[in-house]
C-alpha positions in Angstrom: 32.3 -28.8 -79.7 30.7 -32.1 -78.4 32.6 -35.2 -78.3 31.2 -38.4 -79.6 30.4 -41.2 -76.8 33.1 -43.3 -76.2 33.0 -47.2 -78.6 31.9 -49.4 -75.6 33.3 -53.0 -75.7 32.1 -56.2 -73.7 34.9 -57.2 -71.2 33.1 -59.7 -69.2 29.7 -61.8 -69.0 28.8 -62.7 -65.0 26.2 -65.7 -64.1 25.2 -63.8 -61.0 24.9 -60.7 -58.9 28.2 -62.3 -56.4 30.5 -62.0 -59.5 28.5 -59.1 -60.7 29.5 -56.7 -57.4 32.9 -58.1 -57.2 33.6 -56.8 -60.9 32.2 -53.8 -60.2 33.9 -53.0 -57.2 37.2 -53.9 -58.8 36.6 -51.2 -61.6 35.7 -49.0 -59.0 38.3 -49.1 -56.8 40.7 -49.0 -60.0 39.0 -45.7 -61.2 37.8 -47.7 -64.6 34.2 -46.4 -65.9 31.8 -49.3 -66.9 27.8 -49.7 -67.6 26.3 -52.9 -67.0 23.6 -54.2 -69.3 21.2 -57.1 -69.3 19.3 -58.2 -66.7 18.5 -56.5 -63.6 20.5 -57.6 -60.3 18.5 -55.5 -58.0 15.0 -57.8 -58.9 14.9 -60.8 -57.6 11.8 -62.5 -57.9 10.6 -64.5 -54.5 13.5 -62.8 -52.0 12.5 -60.4 -49.7 15.5 -59.4 -47.6 18.4 -56.8 -47.1 21.6 -58.8 -46.9 23.3 -55.3 -46.9 24.7 -54.6 -50.0 24.2 -51.0 -50.3 20.3 -49.5 -50.2 18.9 -52.3 -53.1 17.8 -55.6 -51.6 19.8 -58.6 -53.2 21.1 -61.9 -53.0 25.0 -62.6 -53.2 24.4 -65.6 -55.1 21.1 -65.0 -57.3 21.1 -65.6 -61.2 21.5 -63.0 -63.2 23.2 -63.4 -66.4 24.9 -59.2 -66.8 27.6 -58.1 -69.3 30.1 -55.4 -68.4 31.1 -53.2 -70.8 33.7 -50.1 -70.9 35.7 -47.5 -73.1 37.6 -48.9 -75.4 40.7 -47.7 -74.3 39.9 -49.0 -70.9 39.5 -52.4 -72.5 43.1 -54.1 -72.2 43.4 -52.8 -68.3 39.6 -54.0 -67.4 40.4 -57.5 -68.6 43.8 -57.9 -67.1 41.6 -56.8 -63.5 38.8 -59.2 -64.3 40.9 -61.9 -65.8 40.5 -64.1 -62.4 36.4 -63.7 -63.3 36.6 -64.4 -66.6 38.7 -67.7 -65.9 38.9 -69.0 -62.3 40.7 -71.9 -60.9 38.8 -74.7 -61.2 38.3 -76.5 -57.7 39.9 -79.7 -57.0 38.0 -82.4 -56.0 37.8 -83.4 -52.6 40.5 -86.0 -51.3 
């Protein structure tokens, strides 16, 4: 008998491709399956160089708005893992 697809929940919204790469790498390392939706971080208008992120040319700081979703049963683990990206420590002002 086929199982229904898992219920997905958004655990993080990221503003750029660098944050997206950090988040997905952390989830990969933890063995947590995820889905990315939103802007396609692989296509950047006006950017033509490959910076070493696999086979896909991408700028590490290019703006893209993406959501990362995981299965409901992985939500707590994913949120704990991604907490530093969701709520980064503020940068202190220069002295």
